[in-house]
C-alpha positions in Angstrom: -15.3 40.5 74.5 -14.9 42.8 71.4 -16.4 42.1 68.1 -14.1 40.8 65.4 -14.3 44.1 63.5 -13.2 46.0 66.6 -10.4 43.5 67.2 -9.1 44.0 63.7 -9.3 47.8 64.1 -7.3 47.6 67.4 -4.7 45.4 65.7 -4.2 47.6 62.7 -4.2 50.7 64.9 -0.9 49.5 66.4 0.8 50.1 63.1 0.9 46.5 62.0 -0.7 45.2 58.8 -2.7 42.1 58.0 -3.1 39.9 54.9 -6.3 38.2 53.8 -5.0 34.8 55.0 -3.9 36.2 58.4 -7.4 37.7 59.0 -8.9 34.4 58.2 -6.6 32.5 60.5 -6.2 34.9 63.4 -9.8 36.1 63.6 -11.8 33.2 62.1 -13.4 35.4 59.4 -14.4 33.7 56.2 -15.8 36.8 54.3 -12.8 39.1 54.6 -13.9 41.5 52.0 -17.2 42.4 53.8 -15.5 42.6 57.1 -12.8 45.0 55.8 -15.5 47.1 54.1 -17.0 47.6 57.6 -13.6 48.3 59.1 -13.0 51.0 56.4 -16.4 52.7 57.1 -15.6 52.9 60.8 -12.0 54.1 60.6 -12.6 56.6 57.8 -15.7 58.1 59.3 -13.9 60.8 61.2 -11.3 61.6 58.5 -8.1 61.1 60.6 -7.3 57.5 59.3 -7.3 55.9 55.9 -7.3 52.2 55.2 -4.8 51.1 52.6 -5.3 48.0 50.5 -2.2 46.6 48.6 -2.6 43.5 46.4 -0.1 40.8 47.3 2.6 40.1 44.6 1.6 36.5 44.3 -2.0 37.5 43.5 -3.5 35.6 46.4 -5.0 38.2 48.6 -4.6 41.7 49.9 -2.5 43.4 52.6 -4.4 45.9 54.8 -3.0 48.7 56.9 -4.0 52.1 58.3 -2.4 55.4 57.4 -2.9 58.6 59.4 -4.3 61.4 57.3 
């Protein structure tokens, strides 16, 4: 079984995106900010991916996705 951080990386690596509430529901994570900080460190370590954070229009969270550099 993969860690939740690795599961999120695998999901975002497919080209899909996730919102704060989706991460809480699908992966059972309560501290999304800390988890996504760890995800960012891992994926940006080698310089070929960048994590993109976009605030939601309703102001209730963030949309996360990966962008190839």
